[in-house]
N, CA and C of each residue as an Amber inpcrd file, in Angstrom:
protein
   480
 -21.6290000  72.6180000 -28.1110000 -21.2740000  71.2400000 -27.8550000
 -19.8960000  70.9900000 -28.4440000 -19.0220000  70.3760000 -27.6920000
 -17.6450000  70.1300000 -28.1220000 -17.6020000  68.9730000 -29.1100000
 -16.6560000  69.0380000 -30.0170000 -16.4520000  67.9610000 -30.9850000
 -15.9630000  66.7230000 -30.2450000 -16.3120000  65.5220000 -30.7330000
 -15.8500000  64.3130000 -30.0660000 -14.3310000  64.2210000 -30.1440000
 -13.7710000  63.5980000 -29.1390000 -12.3160000  63.4620000 -29.1120000
 -11.8710000  62.5020000 -30.1980000 -10.6200000  62.6300000 -30.6700000
 -10.1220000  61.7000000 -31.6870000 -10.2070000  60.2460000 -31.2270000
 -10.0070000  59.9790000 -29.9430000 -10.0750000  58.5940000 -29.4670000
 -11.5120000  58.0620000 -29.5260000 -12.5110000  58.9090000 -29.2690000
 -13.9200000  58.4810000 -29.3540000 -14.2850000  58.1640000 -30.7950000
 -13.8260000  58.9840000 -31.7330000 -14.0900000  58.7460000 -33.1540000
 -13.4290000  57.4440000 -33.5850000 -12.1890000  57.2270000 -33.1650000
 -11.4580000  56.0170000 -33.5130000 -12.1570000  54.7790000 -32.9570000
 -12.6350000  54.8400000 -31.7030000 -13.3610000  53.6990000 -31.1210000
 -14.6150000  53.3860000 -31.9250000 -15.3500000  54.4100000 -32.3410000
 -16.5700000  54.1990000 -33.1310000 -16.2300000  53.5550000 -34.4650000
 -15.1860000  54.0310000 -35.1270000 -14.7840000  53.4680000 -36.4190000
 -14.3180000  52.0260000 -36.2680000 -13.5920000  51.7370000 -35.1960000
 -13.1220000  50.3720000 -34.9600000 -14.3160000  49.4420000 -34.7310000
 -15.3220000  49.9040000 -33.9910000 -16.5140000  49.0880000 -33.7330000
 -17.2470000  48.7770000 -35.0350000 -17.5040000  49.7910000 -35.8500000
 -18.2030000  49.5850000 -37.1260000 -17.3560000  48.7110000 -38.0390000
 -16.0620000  48.9910000 -38.1170000 -15.1790000  48.1880000 -38.9520000
 -15.1340000  46.7400000 -38.5020000 -15.1510000  46.5320000 -37.1970000
 -15.1540000  45.1700000 -36.6680000 -16.4060000  44.4090000 -37.0470000
 -17.5400000  45.0730000 -36.9690000 -18.7960000  44.4180000 -37.3500000
 -18.7930000  44.0610000 -38.8260000 -18.3020000  44.9650000 -39.6650000
 -18.2320000  44.6850000 -41.0930000 -17.2380000  43.5710000 -41.3770000
 -16.1180000  43.5370000 -40.6630000 -15.1140000  42.4970000 -40.8510000
 -15.6640000  41.1280000 -40.4580000 -16.5790000  41.0930000 -39.5020000
 -17.1890000  39.8340000 -39.1000000 -18.2070000  39.3450000 -40.1270000
 -18.4450000  40.1460000 -41.1530000 -19.3790000  39.7490000 -42.1870000
 -20.8180000  40.0390000 -41.8590000 -21.0760000  40.9130000 -40.8930000
 -22.4480000  41.2600000 -40.5570000 -22.9080000  42.3340000 -41.5300000
 -23.7670000  41.9860000 -42.4850000 -24.1940000  42.9710000 -43.4610000
 -25.0440000  44.0540000 -42.8160000 -25.0650000  45.1990000 -43.4440000
 -25.8230000  46.3200000 -42.9060000 -27.3100000  46.1930000 -43.1970000
 -27.7090000  45.2090000 -43.9960000 -29.1190000  45.0640000 -44.3620000
 -29.7820000  43.8880000 -43.6670000 -29.3040000  43.4900000 -42.4850000
 -29.8620000  42.3260000 -41.8100000 -31.3530000  42.4370000 -41.5750000
 -31.8440000  43.6360000 -41.3330000 -33.2700000  43.7810000 -41.0540000
 -34.0760000  44.0940000 -42.3000000 -33.4360000  44.1760000 -43.4370000
 -34.1490000  44.4950000 -44.6720000 -34.9190000  43.2800000 -45.1470000
 -36.1090000  43.4940000 -45.6280000 -36.9260000  42.4180000 -46.1500000
 -36.4050000  42.0060000 -47.5180000 -36.3450000  40.6860000 -47.7930000
 -35.8780000  40.2530000 -49.1020000 -36.8800000  40.6000000 -50.1950000
 -38.0920000  40.9760000 -49.8340000 -39.0960000  41.2740000 -50.8430000
 -39.0540000  42.7290000 -51.2830000 -38.2670000  43.5520000 -50.6360000
 -38.1850000  44.9570000 -51.0150000 -37.3100000  45.1050000 -52.2440000
 -37.8010000  45.8060000 -53.2170000 -37.0200000  46.0970000 -54.4060000
 -36.9180000  47.5990000 -54.5210000 -35.7120000  48.1020000 -54.8210000
 -35.5580000  49.5560000 -54.9050000 -36.5830000  50.1750000 -55.8460000
 -37.2640000  51.1810000 -55.3550000 -38.1910000  51.9330000 -56.1930000
 -39.5150000  51.2650000 -56.4610000 -39.8140000  50.1070000 -55.8430000
 -41.1030000  49.4610000 -56.1070000 -41.7080000  48.9680000 -54.8080000
 -42.9650000  48.5960000 -54.8840000 -43.6450000  48.0530000 -53.6990000
 -43.1250000  46.6470000 -53.4300000 -43.3520000  46.1500000 -52.2360000
 -42.9210000  44.8000000 -51.8740000 -43.5840000  43.7850000 -52.7910000
 -42.7880000  42.8680000 -53.3010000 -43.2660000  41.8160000 -54.1840000
 -43.1140000  40.4880000 -53.4650000 -44.1670000  39.6670000 -53.4220000
 -44.0380000  38.3780000 -52.7440000 -42.9850000  37.5000000 -53.4220000
 -42.2510000  36.7470000 -52.6070000 -41.3040000  35.7780000 -53.1380000
 -42.0730000  34.6410000 -53.7910000 -41.6080000  34.1280000 -54.9190000
 -42.2550000  32.9580000 -55.5150000 -41.9310000  31.7330000 -54.6660000
 -42.9180000  30.8870000 -54.4370000 -42.7340000  29.7160000 -53.5840000
 -43.4700000  28.5210000 -54.1730000 -43.1350000  27.3490000 -53.6490000
 -43.8300000  26.1200000 -54.0090000 -44.3950000  25.5120000 -52.7300000
 -45.5200000  24.8150000 -52.8700000 -46.1440000  24.1350000 -51.7370000
 -46.5450000  22.7390000 -52.1870000 -46.4430000  21.7670000 -51.2840000
 -46.8540000  20.4080000 -51.6040000 -47.3120000  19.6870000 -50.3390000
 -48.0980000  18.6020000 -50.5630000 -48.5110000  17.7310000 -49.4580000
 -47.2890000  17.0090000 -48.9360000 -47.2260000  16.8560000 -47.6270000
 -46.0710000  16.2350000 -47.0020000 -46.5410000  15.3920000 -45.8240000
 -45.6060000  14.8510000 -45.0650000 -45.9270000  14.0330000 -43.8930000
 -45.2750000  14.6180000 -42.6520000 -46.0070000  14.6100000 -41.5480000
 -45.4420000  14.9990000 -40.2560000 -44.5280000  13.8660000 -39.7850000
 -43.6350000  14.1240000 -38.8410000 -42.7290000  13.0750000 -38.3610000
 -43.4410000  11.8210000 -37.8550000 -44.6700000  11.9590000 -37.3750000
 -45.4320000  10.8150000 -36.8780000 -46.3450000  10.2530000 -37.9720000
 -46.0750000  10.6500000 -39.2420000 -46.7840000  10.1900000 -40.4420000
 -48.1720000  10.7770000 -40.6080000 -48.4880000  11.8500000 -39.9170000
 -49.7590000  12.5420000 -40.1220000 -49.6820000  13.4780000 -41.3130000
 -50.8180000  14.0490000 -41.6740000 -50.8820000  14.9850000 -42.7990000
 -50.0830000  16.2470000 -42.4920000 -49.4790000  16.8090000 -43.5250000
 -48.6730000  18.0160000 -43.3860000 -48.5320000  18.6640000 -44.7570000
 -47.9540000  19.8670000 -44.7760000 -47.5940000  20.5000000 -46.0410000
 -46.3060000  21.2810000 -45.8420000 -45.5860000  21.4580000 -46.9350000
 -44.3110000  22.1640000 -46.9000000 -44.3110000  23.2550000 -47.9540000
 -43.7860000  24.4170000 -47.5790000 -43.6300000  25.5570000 -48.4890000
 -42.1330000  25.8530000 -48.5670000 -41.6090000  25.9740000 -49.7820000
 -40.2020000  26.3610000 -49.9410000 -40.1180000  27.5410000 -50.8890000
 -39.0840000  28.3540000 -50.6790000 -38.8620000  29.5010000 -51.5630000
 -37.3850000  29.8350000 -51.5920000 -36.9140000  30.3540000 -52.7160000
 -35.5100000  30.7640000 -52.7780000 -35.2990000  32.0160000 -51.9520000
 -34.1490000  32.0910000 -51.3150000 -33.7720000  33.2720000 -50.5470000
 -32.6520000  33.9480000 -51.3150000 -32.8840000  35.1660000 -51.8280000
 -31.9000000  35.8070000 -52.6970000 -30.5440000  36.0340000 -52.0230000
 -29.5000000  35.9020000 -52.8360000 -28.1440000  36.1950000 -52.3540000
 -27.9780000  37.7000000 -52.2160000 -27.0920000  38.0780000 -51.3250000
 -26.7230000  39.4810000 -51.1330000 -25.2240000  39.5220000 -50.9200000
 -24.6180000  40.6820000 -50.9370000 -23.1820000  40.7290000 -50.6340000
 -22.9170000  40.0760000 -49.2700000 -21.8840000  39.3010000 -49.2040000
 -21.4900000  38.5910000 -47.9830000 -22.5000000  37.5310000 -47.5500000
 -23.4190000  37.1380000 -48.4440000 -24.4430000  36.1830000 -48.0590000
 -24.8590000  35.3880000 -49.2970000 -24.6840000  34.0470000 -49.2700000
 -25.0570000  33.2370000 -50.4280000 -26.5750000  33.0640000 -50.5300000
 -27.0130000  32.6270000 -51.7010000 -28.4180000  32.2910000 -51.8830000
 -28.7460000  31.1040000 -50.9790000 -29.9950000  30.9760000 -50.6060000
 -30.4120000  29.8980000 -49.7040000 -31.8370000  29.4900000 -50.0580000
 -32.3550000  28.5230000 -49.3180000 -33.7370000  28.0820000 -49.4670000
 -34.4080000  28.1370000 -48.1050000 -35.5380000  28.8260000 -48.0500000
 -36.3470000  28.8720000 -46.8440000 -37.3850000  27.7640000 -46.9640000
 -37.4490000  26.8890000 -45.9670000 -38.3700000  25.7640000 -45.9730000
 -39.2430000  25.8240000 -44.7280000 -40.5590000  25.8490000 -44.9390000
 -41.5360000  25.9280000 -43.8490000 -42.3870000  24.6590000 -43.8900000
 -42.2410000  23.8190000 -42.8780000 -43.0290000  22.5860000 -42.7890000
 -44.0890000  22.7840000 -41.7140000 -45.3460000  22.6110000 -42.0980000
 -46.4580000  22.7090000 -41.1550000 -47.0460000  21.3100000 -41.0160000
 -47.0030000  20.7760000 -39.8020000 -47.4510000  19.4170000 -39.5550000
 -48.9380000  19.4020000 -39.2240000 -49.6990000  19.7500000 -40.2470000
 -51.1520000  19.8440000 -40.1630000 -51.6550000  19.6840000 -41.5930000
 -52.8420000  19.1500000 -41.7710000 -53.3740000  18.9890000 -43.1130000
 -53.5530000  20.3280000 -43.8270000 -53.4080000  20.3480000 -45.1490000
 -53.5350000  21.5940000 -45.9210000 -54.9950000  21.9650000 -46.1690000
 -55.7160000  22.2060000 -45.1020000 -57.1370000  22.5520000 -45.2220000
 -57.4580000  23.7060000 -44.2740000 -56.7390000  24.8040000 -44.4420000
 -56.9380000  25.9950000 -43.6030000 -57.7410000  27.0130000 -44.4150000
 -59.0480000  27.0490000 -44.2090000 -59.8900000  27.9490000 -44.9990000
 -59.9090000  29.3770000 -44.4470000 -59.4420000  29.5690000 -43.2300000
 -59.3870000  30.8950000 -42.5970000 -57.9300000  31.3130000 -42.4120000
 -57.6770000  32.6110000 -42.2560000 -56.3060000  33.0400000 -41.9610000
 -55.7810000  32.3240000 -40.7110000 -54.5320000  31.8730000 -40.8030000
 -53.9160000  31.1230000 -39.7080000 -52.4840000  31.5890000 -39.5180000
 -52.0380000  31.6090000 -38.2620000 -50.6600000  31.9740000 -37.9400000
 -50.0740000  30.8980000 -37.0370000 -48.7880000  30.6340000 -37.2170000
 -48.0800000  29.6340000 -36.4260000 -46.8390000  30.2810000 -35.8300000
 -46.6750000  30.0970000 -34.5300000 -45.5090000  30.6270000 -33.8320000
 -44.5320000  29.4940000 -33.5590000 -43.2830000  29.7520000 -33.8540000
 -42.2290000  28.7630000 -33.6450000 -41.2330000  29.3130000 -32.6400000
 -40.7410000  28.5620000 -31.7250000 -41.0000000  27.1440000 -31.4570000
 -42.0430000  26.9320000 -30.3700000 -43.1140000  27.6870000 -30.3610000
 -44.1280000  27.6120000 -29.2990000 -44.5820000  26.1750000 -29.0330000
 -44.7420000  25.3910000 -30.0860000 -45.1890000  24.0110000 -29.9360000
 -44.3800000  23.1620000 -30.9050000 -43.6060000  22.2540000 -30.3770000
 -42.7360000  21.4190000 -31.2080000 -43.5220000  20.5560000 -32.1860000
 -44.8300000  20.4450000 -32.0090000 -45.6300000  19.6160000 -32.9080000
 -46.2880000  20.4390000 -34.0180000 -45.9300000  21.7000000 -34.1560000
 -46.4800000  22.5440000 -35.2300000 -45.7470000  22.3120000 -36.5370000
 -44.4180000  22.2500000 -36.4790000 -43.6370000  22.0990000 -37.6900000
 -42.2220000  22.5760000 -37.4750000 -41.5640000  22.9230000 -38.5780000
 -40.1970000  23.4270000 -38.4810000 -39.9430000  24.4120000 -39.6110000
 -38.9720000  25.2840000 -39.3900000 -38.5820000  26.2650000 -40.3980000
 -37.0660000  26.2630000 -40.4600000 -36.5270000  26.0880000 -41.6610000
 -35.0780000  26.1100000 -41.8190000 -34.6970000  27.0360000 -42.9690000
 -33.4890000  27.5510000 -42.8900000 -32.9020000  28.3770000 -43.9400000
 -31.5460000  27.7640000 -44.2180000 -31.3800000  27.1540000 -45.4170000
 -30.1320000  26.4530000 -45.7130000 -29.7230000  26.6660000 -47.1520000
 -28.4700000  26.5880000 -47.5260000 -27.3480000  26.6510000 -46.5950000
 -27.0120000  28.0900000 -46.2780000 -26.7120000  28.3650000 -45.0840000
 -26.3200000  29.6980000 -44.6390000 -25.1950000  29.5300000 -43.6440000
 -23.9520000  29.6880000 -44.0510000 -22.8520000  29.5010000 -43.1040000
 -23.0870000  30.3080000 -41.8310000 -23.0590000  29.6150000 -40.7130000
 -23.2210000  30.2740000 -39.4270000 -24.6530000  30.4770000 -38.9910000
 -25.6230000  30.3260000 -39.8920000 -27.0160000  30.5150000 -39.4820000
 -27.9110000  29.3540000 -39.8960000 -27.3260000  28.2460000 -40.3950000
 -28.1460000  27.0930000 -40.7510000 -28.9010000  26.6180000 -39.5210000
 -30.0270000  26.0350000 -39.7530000 -30.7590000  25.4500000 -38.6430000
 -32.1310000  26.0400000 -38.4790000 -32.7250000  25.7120000 -37.3690000
 -34.1000000  26.1020000 -37.1060000 -34.2220000  27.5900000 -36.8280000
 -35.2760000  28.1600000 -37.3520000 -35.5910000  29.5630000 -37.1200000
 -36.7620000  29.6340000 -36.1500000 -36.9120000  30.7710000 -35.4890000
 -38.0720000  30.9630000 -34.6250000 -38.7870000  32.2290000 -35.0700000
 -40.0620000  32.3000000 -34.7570000 -40.8470000  33.4620000 -35.1450000
 -42.2440000  33.0550000 -35.5550000 -42.8250000  33.8100000 -36.5010000
 -44.2170000  33.5980000 -36.9020000 -44.3370000  33.4590000 -38.4100000
 -45.1900000  32.5150000 -38.8260000 -45.5520000  32.3330000 -40.2290000
 -47.0680000  32.4330000 -40.3030000 -47.5600000  33.2320000 -41.2490000
 -49.0080000  33.4220000 -41.4060000 -49.4300000  33.0350000 -42.8160000
 -50.6320000  32.4720000 -42.9120000 -51.2170000  32.0980000 -44.1980000
 -52.6050000  32.7190000 -44.2910000 -52.9680000  33.2310000 -45.4660000
 -54.3540000  33.7080000 -45.6590000 -55.2990000  32.5280000 -45.6650000
 -54.9040000  31.4910000 -46.3740000 -55.6150000  30.2200000 -46.3900000
 -54.7090000  29.2060000 -47.0680000 -54.9580000  27.9320000 -46.8030000
 -54.2060000  26.8630000 -47.4570000 -55.2270000  25.8220000 -47.8870000
 -55.4800000  25.7940000 -49.1780000 -56.4260000  24.8400000 -49.7490000
 -55.7860000  24.2270000 -50.9880000 -55.8150000  22.8910000 -51.1150000
 -55.1990000  22.2350000 -52.2650000 -55.6730000  22.8430000 -53.5850000
 -54.7190000  23.0810000 -54.4670000 -55.0240000  23.6130000 -55.7920000
 -55.1600000  25.1270000 -55.8540000 -55.2610000  25.7980000 -54.7280000
 -55.4110000  27.2580000 -54.6910000 -54.0640000  27.9120000 -54.3880000
 -53.7640000  29.0630000 -55.0140000 -52.5290000  29.7670000 -54.6410000
 -52.5430000  30.0900000 -53.1450000 -51.3820000  30.0100000 -52.5230000
 -51.2620000  30.2370000 -51.0830000 -50.4530000  31.5090000 -50.8530000
 -51.0810000  32.4880000 -50.1930000 -50.4020000  33.7340000 -49.8440000
 -50.0570000  33.7000000 -48.3680000 -48.8570000  34.1550000 -48.0500000
 -48.4560000  34.1470000 -46.6580000 -47.3390000  35.1300000 -46.3830000
 -46.9460000  35.1680000 -45.1250000 -45.8520000  36.0410000 -44.7090000
 -45.1000000  35.3720000 -43.5660000 -43.8790000  35.8660000 -43.3200000
 -43.0730000  35.3250000 -42.2380000 -42.2630000  36.4420000 -41.6160000
 -42.0050000  36.2790000 -40.3300000 -41.1560000  37.1930000 -39.5700000
 -40.3870000  36.2940000 -38.6060000 -39.1330000  35.9930000 -38.9500000
 -38.3630000  34.9660000 -38.2680000 -37.0170000  35.5000000 -37.8060000
 -36.4000000  34.7680000 -36.8770000 -35.0680000  35.1090000 -36.3810000
 -34.2310000  33.8390000 -36.4080000 -33.0080000  33.9380000 -36.9510000
 -32.1020000  32.7900000 -37.0280000 -31.4310000  32.5520000 -35.6780000
 -30.7760000  31.3980000 -35.5180000 -30.0430000  31.1360000 -34.2750000
 -28.9590000  32.1850000 -34.0010000 -28.4740000  32.8650000 -35.0340000
 -27.4360000  33.8820000 -34.8770000 -28.0320000  35.2770000 -34.6900000
 -29.3740000  35.3760000 -34.6430000 -30.0210000  36.6620000 -34.4150000
 -30.3660000  37.4440000 -35.6600000 -30.1860000  36.8700000 -36.8440000
 -30.5320000  37.5610000 -38.0880000 -32.0400000  37.5240000 -38.2910000
 -32.6200000  38.6560000 -38.5950000 -34.0550000  38.7380000 -38.8300000
 -34.3350000  38.4380000 -40.2950000 -35.3140000  37.5750000 -40.5310000
 -35.6790000  37.1080000 -41.8540000 -37.1770000  37.3310000 -41.9950000
 -37.5820000  38.2340000 -42.8910000 -39.0150000  38.4860000 -43.0260000
 -39.3750000  38.8090000 -44.4700000 -40.6390000  38.5660000 -44.7890000
 -41.1060000  38.8320000 -46.1370000 -42.4710000  38.2170000 -46.3780000
 -42.8680000  38.2640000 -47.6350000 -44.1520000  37.6930000 -48.0610000
 -43.8730000  36.6930000 -49.1700000 -44.8030000  35.7550000 -49.3750000
 -44.6390000  34.7680000 -50.4400000 -45.9790000  34.4460000 -51.0880000
 -45.8810000  33.9130000 -52.2970000 -47.0370000  33.4080000 -53.0420000
 -46.6440000  32.0400000 -53.5510000 -47.2800000  30.9980000 -53.0130000
 -46.9130000  29.6180000 -53.3440000 -47.9060000  28.9900000 -54.3050000
 -47.3740000  28.2280000 -55.2400000 -48.2010000  27.4330000 -56.1460000
 -47.9690000  25.9560000 -55.8270000 -49.0100000  25.1690000 -55.9720000
 -48.9560000  23.7450000 -55.6470000 -48.1600000  22.9750000 -56.6820000
 -47.3300000  22.0570000 -56.1940000 -46.6240000  21.1130000 -57.0540000
 -46.9950000  19.7110000 -56.5850000 -46.9640000  18.7730000 -57.5000000
 -47.3360000  17.4040000 -57.1730000 -46.1100000  16.6420000 -56.6840000
 -46.1960000  16.1460000 -55.4710000 -45.1880000  15.2670000 -54.8850000
 -45.9260000  14.1730000 -54.1460000 -45.4600000  12.9700000 -54.2750000
 -46.1100000  11.8590000 -53.6040000 -45.7240000  11.8510000 -52.1310000
 -46.6860000  12.0770000 -51.2530000 -46.4510000  12.0360000 -49.8100000
 -46.7450000  10.6230000 -49.3310000 -45.7150000   9.8970000 -48.9130000
 -45.8640000   8.5130000 -48.4740000 -45.9220000   8.4400000 -46.9500000
 -47.0550000   8.8630000 -46.4040000 -47.2430000   8.8590000 -44.9550000
 -47.7570000   7.4980000 -44.5170000 -47.3970000   7.1280000 -43.2780000
 -47.9490000   5.9280000 -42.6800000 -47.2780000   4.7080000 -43.0230000
């Protein structure tokens, strides 16, 4: 097999260099929960009672999103517009139904806004730790996935 021509090598280097210059990190598909040399650790999260836009029962889960090179720290916020009484494993697909909730990752220059994908919960019961996972895609095509463990915090939900 012949060696690639110098022009083919140069085109490949220019393509990779261009992607890096645009600030596209090489770890876009890496899970934020992966730590070198250890098993995946759930992200610490908080959960509280909230209100749906029409003032119905809801809950919100937030967690810090770690900073990486070329990427600032952010907050992942998952709002589920349903009462926090899910005793069985449940999954929600976004944006399958606009009345399910919303997921945002902010601030993220160029990727702020609604995410689409799936969020799963083992169960959601007031006062109990909430374990879940997410596999999402930003408006710019960045894949965001991981696991979380949420603890309840007290916030006054003024619905209605």
